[in-house]
N, CA, C and O atoms as a CHARMM CRD file, in Angstrom:
* protein
*
  348
    1    1 UNK  N      1.06000  18.46200   2.60800 PROA 1      0.00000
    2    1 UNK  CA     1.49500  17.38200   2.12400 PROA 1      0.00000
    3    1 UNK  C      0.62800  16.49600   2.26000 PROA 1      0.00000
    4    1 UNK  O      0.18700  16.09300   3.33600 PROA 1      0.00000
    5    2 UNK  N      0.26800  16.06800   0.99700 PROA 2      0.00000
    6    2 UNK  CA    -0.96300  15.10600   0.90400 PROA 2      0.00000
    7    2 UNK  C     -0.18700  13.74700   0.86000 PROA 2      0.00000
    8    2 UNK  O      0.85700  13.54200   0.24100 PROA 2      0.00000
    9    3 UNK  N     -0.89400  12.84400   1.64000 PROA 3      0.00000
   10    3 UNK  CA    -0.32200  11.55000   1.83300 PROA 3      0.00000
   11    3 UNK  C     -1.11000  10.32400   1.20900 PROA 3      0.00000
   12    3 UNK  O     -2.29900  10.11700   1.45600 PROA 3      0.00000
   13    4 UNK  N     -0.24400   9.43400   0.27800 PROA 4      0.00000
   14    4 UNK  CA    -1.00800   8.32000  -0.25600 PROA 4      0.00000
   15    4 UNK  C     -0.46300   7.12700   0.07600 PROA 4      0.00000
   16    4 UNK  O      0.72200   6.86900   0.28700 PROA 4      0.00000
   17    5 UNK  N     -1.45600   6.38000   0.10800 PROA 5      0.00000
   18    5 UNK  CA    -0.97200   4.70200   0.82400 PROA 5      0.00000
   19    5 UNK  C     -0.65300   4.14300  -0.91300 PROA 5      0.00000
   20    5 UNK  O     -1.50000   4.54400  -1.71000 PROA 5      0.00000
   21    6 UNK  N      0.26200   3.44100  -1.38800 PROA 6      0.00000
   22    6 UNK  CA     0.62600   3.10600  -2.58300 PROA 6      0.00000
   23    6 UNK  C      1.77200   2.18000  -2.63700 PROA 6      0.00000
   24    6 UNK  O      2.35000   2.02900  -1.56100 PROA 6      0.00000
   25    7 UNK  N      2.15700   1.62900  -3.49100 PROA 7      0.00000
   26    7 UNK  CA     3.13700   0.51600  -3.82600 PROA 7      0.00000
   27    7 UNK  C      4.27100   1.15100  -4.35100 PROA 7      0.00000
   28    7 UNK  O      4.19800   2.06200  -5.17600 PROA 7      0.00000
   29    8 UNK  N      5.59800   0.57800  -3.77600 PROA 8      0.00000
   30    8 UNK  CA     6.72700   0.70400  -4.22400 PROA 8      0.00000
   31    8 UNK  C      7.21400  -0.21400  -4.50700 PROA 8      0.00000
   32    8 UNK  O      7.10600  -1.08600  -3.64500 PROA 8      0.00000
   33    9 UNK  N      8.04300  -0.64100  -5.83300 PROA 9      0.00000
   34    9 UNK  CA     8.55200  -1.44900  -6.45600 PROA 9      0.00000
   35    9 UNK  C     10.06200  -1.92100  -5.92100 PROA 9      0.00000
   36    9 UNK  O     11.04300  -1.17800  -5.96600 PROA 9      0.00000
   37   10 UNK  N     10.07800  -3.23800  -5.42500 PROA 10     0.00000
   38   10 UNK  CA    11.27400  -3.68200  -4.96100 PROA 10     0.00000
   39   10 UNK  C     11.47500  -5.00200  -5.89600 PROA 10     0.00000
   40   10 UNK  O     10.71300  -5.39800  -6.77800 PROA 10     0.00000
   41   11 UNK  N     12.80200  -5.62200  -5.43200 PROA 11     0.00000
   42   11 UNK  CA    13.03300  -7.16600  -6.10500 PROA 11     0.00000
   43   11 UNK  C     13.82800  -6.90900  -7.49200 PROA 11     0.00000
   44   11 UNK  O     13.93900  -5.82400  -8.06200 PROA 11     0.00000
   45   12 UNK  N     14.30700  -8.04100  -7.86600 PROA 12     0.00000
   46   12 UNK  CA    15.13000  -8.19400  -8.96000 PROA 12     0.00000
   47   12 UNK  C     14.35800  -7.94100 -10.43400 PROA 12     0.00000
   48   12 UNK  O     13.14400  -7.73600 -10.43100 PROA 12     0.00000
   49   13 UNK  N     15.01000  -7.96200 -11.51300 PROA 13     0.00000
   50   13 UNK  CA    14.56100  -7.69000 -12.53800 PROA 13     0.00000
   51   13 UNK  C     13.69200  -8.78300 -13.06100 PROA 13     0.00000
   52   13 UNK  O     14.21700  -9.89600 -13.06900 PROA 13     0.00000
   53   14 UNK  N     12.27100  -8.67500 -13.57100 PROA 14     0.00000
   54   14 UNK  CA    11.41100  -9.71700 -13.60600 PROA 14     0.00000
   55   14 UNK  C     10.93900 -10.39500 -12.55100 PROA 14     0.00000
   56   14 UNK  O     10.12700 -11.28600 -12.79900 PROA 14     0.00000
   57   15 UNK  N     11.30900 -10.15700 -11.19200 PROA 15     0.00000
   58   15 UNK  CA    10.71600 -10.64100 -10.10000 PROA 15     0.00000
   59   15 UNK  C     10.14500  -9.62500  -9.35900 PROA 15     0.00000
   60   15 UNK  O     10.81000  -9.36500  -8.35600 PROA 15     0.00000
   61   16 UNK  N      9.14100  -8.95300  -9.49900 PROA 16     0.00000
   62   16 UNK  CA     8.71500  -7.72700  -8.78900 PROA 16     0.00000
   63   16 UNK  C      8.27200  -8.11100  -7.47400 PROA 16     0.00000
   64   16 UNK  O      7.75900  -9.23000  -7.44100 PROA 16     0.00000
   65   17 UNK  N      8.32600  -7.53100  -6.45300 PROA 17     0.00000
   66   17 UNK  CA     7.75600  -7.55900  -5.23300 PROA 17     0.00000
   67   17 UNK  C      7.73300  -6.21600  -4.82100 PROA 17     0.00000
   68   17 UNK  O      8.63800  -5.42500  -5.08800 PROA 17     0.00000
   69   18 UNK  N      6.49500  -5.87000  -4.03300 PROA 18     0.00000
   70   18 UNK  CA     6.08600  -4.46000  -3.54300 PROA 18     0.00000
   71   18 UNK  C      5.76000  -4.05800  -2.44100 PROA 18     0.00000
   72   18 UNK  O      4.81800  -4.71100  -1.99400 PROA 18     0.00000
   73   19 UNK  N      6.17100  -3.13500  -1.67000 PROA 19     0.00000
   74   19 UNK  CA     5.88100  -2.60300  -0.45200 PROA 19     0.00000
   75   19 UNK  C      4.78400  -1.83000  -0.44200 PROA 19     0.00000
   76   19 UNK  O      4.48200  -1.06100  -1.35400 PROA 19     0.00000
   77   20 UNK  N      4.08100  -2.02000   0.69600 PROA 20     0.00000
   78   20 UNK  CA     2.92000  -0.61100   0.75700 PROA 20     0.00000
   79   20 UNK  C      3.45400   0.12600   1.62000 PROA 20     0.00000
   80   20 UNK  O      3.95800  -0.15500   2.70700 PROA 20     0.00000
   81   21 UNK  N      3.26100   1.54500   0.83800 PROA 21     0.00000
   82   21 UNK  CA     3.79900   2.41600   1.90700 PROA 21     0.00000
   83   21 UNK  C      3.00200   3.73700   2.04400 PROA 21     0.00000
   84   21 UNK  O      2.07900   3.90700   1.24900 PROA 21     0.00000
   85   22 UNK  N      3.23100   4.57400   2.85900 PROA 22     0.00000
   86   22 UNK  CA     2.51300   5.98800   2.85200 PROA 22     0.00000
   87   22 UNK  C      3.60400   6.79800   2.59000 PROA 22     0.00000
   88   22 UNK  O      4.65200   6.78700   3.23700 PROA 22     0.00000
   89   23 UNK  N      3.28500   7.69200   1.37800 PROA 23     0.00000
   90   23 UNK  CA     4.48000   8.47600   0.93900 PROA 23     0.00000
   91   23 UNK  C      3.61600   9.83400   0.42800 PROA 23     0.00000
   92   23 UNK  O      2.42400   9.94600   0.14100 PROA 23     0.00000
   93   24 UNK  N      4.63400  10.74500   0.43600 PROA 24     0.00000
   94   24 UNK  CA     3.92000  12.27000   0.18400 PROA 24     0.00000
   95   24 UNK  C      3.51200  11.86600  -1.49900 PROA 24     0.00000
   96   24 UNK  O      4.16600  11.25500  -2.34400 PROA 24     0.00000
   97   25 UNK  N      2.44700  12.35700  -1.54300 PROA 25     0.00000
   98   25 UNK  CA     1.85700  12.32900  -3.13700 PROA 25     0.00000
   99   25 UNK  C      2.60000  12.62200  -4.38700 PROA 25     0.00000
  100   25 UNK  O      2.28900  12.20500  -5.50300 PROA 25     0.00000
  101   26 UNK  N      3.87200  13.57600  -4.02000 PROA 26     0.00000
  102   26 UNK  CA     4.45600  14.17600  -5.12000 PROA 26     0.00000
  103   26 UNK  C      5.88800  13.38000  -5.24600 PROA 26     0.00000
  104   26 UNK  O      6.55200  13.58700  -6.26100 PROA 26     0.00000
  105   27 UNK  N      6.39800  12.45000  -4.21800 PROA 27     0.00000
  106   27 UNK  CA     7.47100  11.97500  -4.36600 PROA 27     0.00000
  107   27 UNK  C      7.52700  10.57600  -5.26400 PROA 27     0.00000
  108   27 UNK  O      6.58500   9.78900  -5.17600 PROA 27     0.00000
  109   28 UNK  N      8.33300  10.37100  -5.88000 PROA 28     0.00000
  110   28 UNK  CA     8.60100   9.50000  -6.82200 PROA 28     0.00000
  111   28 UNK  C      8.38500   8.11100  -6.47100 PROA 28     0.00000
  112   28 UNK  O      8.59700   7.85600  -5.28600 PROA 28     0.00000
  113   29 UNK  N      7.96800   7.03100  -7.30200 PROA 29     0.00000
  114   29 UNK  CA     7.27200   5.84800  -6.98700 PROA 29     0.00000
  115   29 UNK  C      8.46000   5.37500  -5.88600 PROA 29     0.00000
  116   29 UNK  O      8.27500   5.43800  -4.67100 PROA 29     0.00000
  117   30 UNK  N      9.48500   4.97800  -6.39200 PROA 30     0.00000
  118   30 UNK  CA    10.40100   4.31000  -5.53200 PROA 30     0.00000
  119   30 UNK  C     11.42000   5.36900  -4.75700 PROA 30     0.00000
  120   30 UNK  O     12.56700   5.05600  -4.43900 PROA 30     0.00000
  121   31 UNK  N     10.96200   6.37900  -4.55900 PROA 31     0.00000
  122   31 UNK  CA    11.47100   7.45800  -3.74300 PROA 31     0.00000
  123   31 UNK  C     11.36000   7.25600  -2.21700 PROA 31     0.00000
  124   31 UNK  O     11.10800   6.18400  -1.66700 PROA 31     0.00000
  125   32 UNK  N     11.60200   8.53000  -1.56900 PROA 32     0.00000
  126   32 UNK  CA    11.30400   8.73500  -0.24700 PROA 32     0.00000
  127   32 UNK  C      9.71100   8.20900   0.33600 PROA 32     0.00000
  128   32 UNK  O      8.76900   8.48000  -0.40800 PROA 32     0.00000
  129   33 UNK  N      9.44700   7.57500   1.45900 PROA 33     0.00000
  130   33 UNK  CA     8.59900   7.45500   1.88600 PROA 33     0.00000
  131   33 UNK  C      8.42600   7.64700   3.18100 PROA 33     0.00000
  132   33 UNK  O      9.49800   7.99300   3.67800 PROA 33     0.00000
  133   34 UNK  N      7.47900   7.57700   4.04600 PROA 34     0.00000
  134   34 UNK  CA     6.99000   7.89700   5.50000 PROA 34     0.00000
  135   34 UNK  C      7.06200   6.77100   6.52800 PROA 34     0.00000
  136   34 UNK  O      7.56600   6.81300   7.65000 PROA 34     0.00000
  137   35 UNK  N      6.33700   5.55800   5.79300 PROA 35     0.00000
  138   35 UNK  CA     6.26700   4.31700   6.73000 PROA 35     0.00000
  139   35 UNK  C      5.74300   3.30100   5.79700 PROA 35     0.00000
  140   35 UNK  O      4.83500   3.47300   4.98500 PROA 35     0.00000
  141   36 UNK  N      6.49700   2.09900   6.03000 PROA 36     0.00000
  142   36 UNK  CA     6.01000   0.79500   5.62800 PROA 36     0.00000
  143   36 UNK  C      4.82800   0.17800   6.42300 PROA 36     0.00000
  144   36 UNK  O      4.70700  -0.07400   7.62200 PROA 36     0.00000
  145   37 UNK  N      4.00700   0.01800   5.37600 PROA 37     0.00000
  146   37 UNK  CA     2.72500  -0.55500   5.79700 PROA 37     0.00000
  147   37 UNK  C      2.07200  -2.18700   5.56300 PROA 37     0.00000
  148   37 UNK  O      1.04800  -2.77200   5.91700 PROA 37     0.00000
  149   38 UNK  N      3.40100  -2.55900   4.69300 PROA 38     0.00000
  150   38 UNK  CA     3.02200  -3.97000   4.44400 PROA 38     0.00000
  151   38 UNK  C      3.98900  -4.36900   3.22100 PROA 38     0.00000
  152   38 UNK  O      4.94900  -3.72800   2.79400 PROA 38     0.00000
  153   39 UNK  N      3.39700  -5.79900   2.69800 PROA 39     0.00000
  154   39 UNK  CA     3.99700  -6.04200   1.51500 PROA 39     0.00000
  155   39 UNK  C      3.17500  -6.52800   0.42900 PROA 39     0.00000
  156   39 UNK  O      2.00400  -6.48900   0.80700 PROA 39     0.00000
  157   40 UNK  N      3.27000  -6.98000  -0.78300 PROA 40     0.00000
  158   40 UNK  CA     2.63500  -7.84100  -1.74400 PROA 40     0.00000
  159   40 UNK  C      3.51500  -8.49400  -2.56200 PROA 40     0.00000
  160   40 UNK  O      4.31500  -7.84500  -3.23600 PROA 40     0.00000
  161   41 UNK  N      3.47500  -9.81100  -2.60200 PROA 41     0.00000
  162   41 UNK  CA     4.67300 -10.50400  -3.70600 PROA 41     0.00000
  163   41 UNK  C      3.37200 -11.35500  -4.74500 PROA 41     0.00000
  164   41 UNK  O      2.56200 -12.21300  -4.39400 PROA 41     0.00000
  165   42 UNK  N      3.55800 -10.79000  -5.94500 PROA 42     0.00000
  166   42 UNK  CA     2.43300 -11.42200  -6.70800 PROA 42     0.00000
  167   42 UNK  C      3.38400 -12.62400  -7.58300 PROA 42     0.00000
  168   42 UNK  O      2.90900 -13.05900  -8.63200 PROA 42     0.00000
  169   43 UNK  N      4.68000 -13.10700  -7.12000 PROA 43     0.00000
  170   43 UNK  CA     5.06900 -14.16100  -7.90100 PROA 43     0.00000
  171   43 UNK  C      4.73500 -15.28100  -6.93200 PROA 43     0.00000
  172   43 UNK  O      4.81500 -16.31800  -7.59200 PROA 43     0.00000
  173   44 UNK  N      4.48800 -15.49200  -6.01300 PROA 44     0.00000
  174   44 UNK  CA     3.98000 -16.70800  -5.30500 PROA 44     0.00000
  175   44 UNK  C      2.56900 -16.80500  -5.83200 PROA 44     0.00000
  176   44 UNK  O      1.92300 -15.90800  -6.37300 PROA 44     0.00000
  177   45 UNK  N      2.10600 -18.36800  -5.51800 PROA 45     0.00000
  178   45 UNK  CA     1.02200 -18.64900  -6.00200 PROA 45     0.00000
  179   45 UNK  C      0.32900 -19.28000  -4.99000 PROA 45     0.00000
  180   45 UNK  O      0.65300 -20.46400  -4.90400 PROA 45     0.00000
  181   46 UNK  N     -0.51100 -18.92500  -4.18600 PROA 46     0.00000
  182   46 UNK  CA    -1.31900 -17.49100  -4.55900 PROA 46     0.00000
  183   46 UNK  C     -0.37200 -16.48100  -4.10900 PROA 46     0.00000
  184   46 UNK  O      0.63000 -16.65700  -3.41500 PROA 46     0.00000
  185   47 UNK  N     -0.88300 -15.26200  -4.66300 PROA 47     0.00000
  186   47 UNK  CA     0.03500 -14.12400  -4.09500 PROA 47     0.00000
  187   47 UNK  C     -0.02500 -13.73900  -2.52900 PROA 47     0.00000
  188   47 UNK  O     -1.11500 -13.70000  -1.95700 PROA 47     0.00000
  189   48 UNK  N      1.04100 -13.49000  -1.93200 PROA 48     0.00000
  190   48 UNK  CA     1.48900 -13.25200  -0.62400 PROA 48     0.00000
  191   48 UNK  C      1.11000 -11.62400  -0.29100 PROA 48     0.00000
  192   48 UNK  O      1.48000 -10.72300  -1.04300 PROA 48     0.00000
  193   49 UNK  N      0.47600 -11.43000   0.70000 PROA 49     0.00000
  194   49 UNK  CA     0.06800 -10.10000   1.12900 PROA 49     0.00000
  195   49 UNK  C     -0.05400 -10.15000   2.64200 PROA 49     0.00000
  196   49 UNK  O     -0.84900 -10.82900   3.29300 PROA 49     0.00000
  197   50 UNK  N      0.97100  -9.22200   3.13300 PROA 50     0.00000
  198   50 UNK  CA     1.10200  -8.80400   4.63500 PROA 50     0.00000
  199   50 UNK  C      0.67600  -7.32800   4.91800 PROA 50     0.00000
  200   50 UNK  O      1.25800  -6.36000   4.42800 PROA 50     0.00000
  201   51 UNK  N     -0.32700  -7.25800   5.70300 PROA 51     0.00000
  202   51 UNK  CA    -0.57300  -5.60200   5.94000 PROA 51     0.00000
  203   51 UNK  C     -0.65700  -5.52900   7.46100 PROA 51     0.00000
  204   51 UNK  O     -1.29000  -6.30300   8.18000 PROA 51     0.00000
  205   52 UNK  N      0.15600  -4.36700   7.88600 PROA 52     0.00000
  206   52 UNK  CA     0.11600  -4.22500   9.39300 PROA 52     0.00000
  207   52 UNK  C     -1.19000  -3.16200   9.43300 PROA 52     0.00000
  208   52 UNK  O     -1.21600  -1.98500   9.07300 PROA 52     0.00000
  209   53 UNK  N     -2.06300  -3.83900   9.89400 PROA 53     0.00000
  210   53 UNK  CA    -3.43600  -3.13000   9.91800 PROA 53     0.00000
  211   53 UNK  C     -3.62900  -1.89400  10.91200 PROA 53     0.00000
  212   53 UNK  O     -4.43200  -0.98400  10.70800 PROA 53     0.00000
  213   54 UNK  N     -2.82300  -1.98500  11.95800 PROA 54     0.00000
  214   54 UNK  CA    -2.58900  -0.70800  12.59600 PROA 54     0.00000
  215   54 UNK  C     -1.78000   0.63400  12.18800 PROA 54     0.00000
  216   54 UNK  O     -1.96300   1.77100  12.62400 PROA 54     0.00000
  217   55 UNK  N     -0.96700   0.25300  11.36600 PROA 55     0.00000
  218   55 UNK  CA    -0.10800   1.28400  10.67600 PROA 55     0.00000
  219   55 UNK  C     -1.25300   1.76600   9.64700 PROA 55     0.00000
  220   55 UNK  O     -1.58000   2.93000   9.41300 PROA 55     0.00000
  221   56 UNK  N     -1.58800   1.01500   9.29300 PROA 56     0.00000
  222   56 UNK  CA    -2.56900   1.40700   7.87400 PROA 56     0.00000
  223   56 UNK  C     -3.77700   2.06600   8.17100 PROA 56     0.00000
  224   56 UNK  O     -4.17200   2.88100   7.33800 PROA 56     0.00000
  225   57 UNK  N     -4.64300   1.82500   9.49000 PROA 57     0.00000
  226   57 UNK  CA    -5.60600   2.43700  10.15900 PROA 57     0.00000
  227   57 UNK  C     -5.05200   3.97500  10.58900 PROA 57     0.00000
  228   57 UNK  O     -5.62500   5.04000  10.35700 PROA 57     0.00000
  229   58 UNK  N     -3.92700   3.79700  11.19600 PROA 58     0.00000
  230   58 UNK  CA    -3.39500   5.33900  11.36500 PROA 58     0.00000
  231   58 UNK  C     -3.31400   5.93200  10.30100 PROA 58     0.00000
  232   58 UNK  O     -4.22700   6.75700  10.28800 PROA 58     0.00000
  233   59 UNK  N     -2.65400   5.99100   9.26300 PROA 59     0.00000
  234   59 UNK  CA    -2.80800   6.60900   8.20500 PROA 59     0.00000
  235   59 UNK  C     -3.85600   7.28200   7.53600 PROA 59     0.00000
  236   59 UNK  O     -3.91800   8.47800   7.24800 PROA 59     0.00000
  237   60 UNK  N     -4.96500   6.05800   7.24300 PROA 60     0.00000
  238   60 UNK  CA    -6.06400   6.55900   6.60300 PROA 60     0.00000
  239   60 UNK  C     -6.80500   7.58900   7.60200 PROA 60     0.00000
  240   60 UNK  O     -7.43200   8.56300   7.18500 PROA 60     0.00000
  241   61 UNK  N     -6.64400   7.22200   9.13700 PROA 61     0.00000
  242   61 UNK  CA    -7.45900   8.24000   9.97800 PROA 61     0.00000
  243   61 UNK  C     -6.81500   9.33500   9.67000 PROA 61     0.00000
  244   61 UNK  O     -7.56700  10.21100   9.24200 PROA 61     0.00000
  245   62 UNK  N     -5.48900   9.67900   9.73400 PROA 62     0.00000
  246   62 UNK  CA    -4.57800  10.80800   9.54500 PROA 62     0.00000
  247   62 UNK  C     -5.08200  12.04200   7.97900 PROA 62     0.00000
  248   62 UNK  O     -4.81900  13.21900   7.73400 PROA 62     0.00000
  249   63 UNK  N     -5.84300  11.02300   7.29200 PROA 63     0.00000
  250   63 UNK  CA    -6.18300  11.49000   5.84400 PROA 63     0.00000
  251   63 UNK  C     -5.60300  11.12600   4.77100 PROA 63     0.00000
  252   63 UNK  O     -5.87500  11.73200   3.73500 PROA 63     0.00000
  253   64 UNK  N     -4.65500  10.03600   4.75600 PROA 64     0.00000
  254   64 UNK  CA    -4.27700   9.57500   3.54100 PROA 64     0.00000
  255   64 UNK  C     -5.04900   9.15400   2.74300 PROA 64     0.00000
  256   64 UNK  O     -6.09700   8.67300   3.17400 PROA 64     0.00000
  257   65 UNK  N     -4.80000   9.18700   1.29600 PROA 65     0.00000
  258   65 UNK  CA    -5.65000   8.31200   0.22900 PROA 65     0.00000
  259   65 UNK  C     -5.03800   7.25800  -0.01300 PROA 65     0.00000
  260   65 UNK  O     -3.81100   7.17000  -0.04200 PROA 65     0.00000
  261   66 UNK  N     -6.02500   6.11900  -0.26200 PROA 66     0.00000
  262   66 UNK  CA    -5.41000   4.79300  -1.08600 PROA 66     0.00000
  263   66 UNK  C     -5.43900   4.99300  -2.22000 PROA 66     0.00000
  264   66 UNK  O     -6.48900   5.50400  -2.60800 PROA 66     0.00000
  265   67 UNK  N     -4.34100   4.70900  -3.30900 PROA 67     0.00000
  266   67 UNK  CA    -4.21600   4.23400  -4.46600 PROA 67     0.00000
  267   67 UNK  C     -5.21200   3.42400  -4.89900 PROA 67     0.00000
  268   67 UNK  O     -5.98300   2.97200  -4.05200 PROA 67     0.00000
  269   68 UNK  N     -5.41700   3.03200  -6.51100 PROA 68     0.00000
  270   68 UNK  CA    -6.32400   2.52500  -6.69000 PROA 68     0.00000
  271   68 UNK  C     -5.58000   0.63100  -6.84600 PROA 68     0.00000
  272   68 UNK  O     -6.15900  -0.45100  -6.74400 PROA 68     0.00000
  273   69 UNK  N     -4.38700   0.90800  -7.07200 PROA 69     0.00000
  274   69 UNK  CA    -3.95500  -0.70400  -6.69400 PROA 69     0.00000
  275   69 UNK  C     -4.02700  -1.21300  -5.35700 PROA 69     0.00000
  276   69 UNK  O     -4.49300  -2.33900  -5.18400 PROA 69     0.00000
  277   70 UNK  N     -3.65500  -0.57800  -4.46000 PROA 70     0.00000
  278   70 UNK  CA    -3.81900  -0.68200  -2.93100 PROA 70     0.00000
  279   70 UNK  C     -5.30200  -1.09200  -2.55600 PROA 70     0.00000
  280   70 UNK  O     -5.61300  -2.06300  -1.86700 PROA 70     0.00000
  281   71 UNK  N     -6.11600  -0.22000  -3.10700 PROA 71     0.00000
  282   71 UNK  CA    -7.37600  -0.52900  -2.40800 PROA 71     0.00000
  283   71 UNK  C     -7.91400  -1.69700  -3.40500 PROA 71     0.00000
  284   71 UNK  O     -9.01900  -2.13300  -3.08300 PROA 71     0.00000
  285   72 UNK  N     -7.40200  -2.20100  -4.40600 PROA 72     0.00000
  286   72 UNK  CA    -7.92100  -3.54600  -4.92400 PROA 72     0.00000
  287   72 UNK  C     -7.45000  -4.98900  -4.08300 PROA 72     0.00000
  288   72 UNK  O     -8.01400  -6.06900  -3.90500 PROA 72     0.00000
  289   73 UNK  N     -6.26300  -4.48400  -3.71100 PROA 73     0.00000
  290   73 UNK  CA    -5.47800  -5.43700  -3.06000 PROA 73     0.00000
  291   73 UNK  C     -6.19700  -5.95900  -1.62700 PROA 73     0.00000
  292   73 UNK  O     -6.30800  -7.13600  -1.28400 PROA 73     0.00000
  293   74 UNK  N     -6.68100  -4.71000  -0.84100 PROA 74     0.00000
  294   74 UNK  CA    -7.41300  -4.78100   0.45600 PROA 74     0.00000
  295   74 UNK  C     -8.65900  -5.45000   0.02200 PROA 74     0.00000
  296   74 UNK  O     -8.94900  -6.53800   0.51900 PROA 74     0.00000
  297   75 UNK  N     -9.44400  -4.87600  -0.89000 PROA 75     0.00000
  298   75 UNK  CA   -10.68700  -5.49700  -1.37000 PROA 75     0.00000
  299   75 UNK  C    -10.48200  -6.86300  -1.39600 PROA 75     0.00000
  300   75 UNK  O    -11.29500  -7.52100  -0.74600 PROA 75     0.00000
  301   76 UNK  N     -9.43100  -7.58500  -2.09600 PROA 76     0.00000
  302   76 UNK  CA    -9.23700  -8.92400  -2.25600 PROA 76     0.00000
  303   76 UNK  C     -8.95400  -9.79000  -1.03500 PROA 76     0.00000
  304   76 UNK  O     -9.27400 -10.97300  -0.92100 PROA 76     0.00000
  305   77 UNK  N     -8.24200  -8.96500  -0.04200 PROA 77     0.00000
  306   77 UNK  CA    -8.04100  -9.53900   1.31100 PROA 77     0.00000
  307   77 UNK  C     -9.20700  -9.47700   2.27500 PROA 77     0.00000
  308   77 UNK  O     -9.17500  -9.84500   3.45000 PROA 77     0.00000
  309   78 UNK  N    -10.11200  -9.02700   1.70800 PROA 78     0.00000
  310   78 UNK  CA   -11.20700  -8.71900   2.66200 PROA 78     0.00000
  311   78 UNK  C    -10.95100  -7.56200   4.05000 PROA 78     0.00000
  312   78 UNK  O    -11.63700  -7.55400   5.07200 PROA 78     0.00000
  313   79 UNK  N    -10.07800  -6.86600   3.82600 PROA 79     0.00000
  314   79 UNK  CA    -9.47100  -5.78300   4.97300 PROA 79     0.00000
  315   79 UNK  C     -9.88000  -4.36500   4.46700 PROA 79     0.00000
  316   79 UNK  O     -9.37600  -3.39400   5.03000 PROA 79     0.00000
  317   80 UNK  N    -10.68400  -4.19700   3.53100 PROA 80     0.00000
  318   80 UNK  CA   -11.20400  -2.66300   3.08700 PROA 80     0.00000
  319   80 UNK  C    -12.24700  -2.41200   4.46000 PROA 80     0.00000
  320   80 UNK  O    -13.06500  -3.19400   4.94500 PROA 80     0.00000
  321   81 UNK  N    -11.88600  -1.02500   4.87500 PROA 81     0.00000
  322   81 UNK  CA   -12.61000  -0.58000   5.90000 PROA 81     0.00000
  323   81 UNK  C    -13.65400   0.25300   5.20200 PROA 81     0.00000
  324   81 UNK  O    -13.42000   0.68900   4.07500 PROA 81     0.00000
  325   82 UNK  N    -14.77900   0.49300   5.80800 PROA 82     0.00000
  326   82 UNK  CA   -15.85400   1.20200   5.15500 PROA 82     0.00000
  327   82 UNK  C    -15.35200   2.87900   5.10100 PROA 82     0.00000
  328   82 UNK  O    -15.85800   3.63600   4.27200 PROA 82     0.00000
  329   83 UNK  N    -14.29500   3.35900   6.09200 PROA 83     0.00000
  330   83 UNK  CA   -14.14200   4.64000   6.02500 PROA 83     0.00000
  331   83 UNK  C    -12.93900   5.20200   5.11200 PROA 83     0.00000
  332   83 UNK  O    -12.72400   6.40800   4.98300 PROA 83     0.00000
  333   84 UNK  N    -12.07100   4.04600   4.40300 PROA 84     0.00000
  334   84 UNK  CA   -11.14500   3.98300   3.27500 PROA 84     0.00000
  335   84 UNK  C    -11.77400   3.60300   2.13300 PROA 84     0.00000
  336   84 UNK  O    -11.06700   3.39200   1.14700 PROA 84     0.00000
  337   85 UNK  N    -13.29900   3.43000   2.02800 PROA 85     0.00000
  338   85 UNK  CA   -13.93700   2.91900   0.61500 PROA 85     0.00000
  339   85 UNK  C    -14.19600   4.45900  -0.12000 PROA 85     0.00000
  340   85 UNK  O    -14.27700   4.63900  -1.33500 PROA 85     0.00000
  341   86 UNK  N    -14.30300   5.50800   0.93300 PROA 86     0.00000
  342   86 UNK  CA   -15.10100   6.51400   0.37400 PROA 86     0.00000
  343   86 UNK  C    -13.70800   7.69500   0.01800 PROA 86     0.00000
  344   86 UNK  O    -13.87800   8.91400   0.03500 PROA 86     0.00000
  345   87 UNK  N    -12.58400   7.13800  -0.24000 PROA 87     0.00000
  346   87 UNK  CA   -11.36600   7.97200  -1.17300 PROA 87     0.00000
  347   87 UNK  C    -11.61300   7.52800  -2.51500 PROA 87     0.00000
  348   87 UNK  O    -10.91100   7.93800  -3.44000 PROA 87     0.00000
């Protein structure tokens, strides 16, 4: 099972809210996930990002790959670790 750290969409129609989750790479976008790692709310100004760094580091150490969208969010927040940049 390949694990990806990616976003899953929550919220109402035209009011997106995303959770950062660790999920099986073959699971659907809004389907089953393994762990909630934080959230991202693009509707606030500025956008709100909350990341559980200990959980994020755990999954990256276990070999989880980070999606491009999550990688961009981590980079903007200044929380991109050197070991996750190689994915």
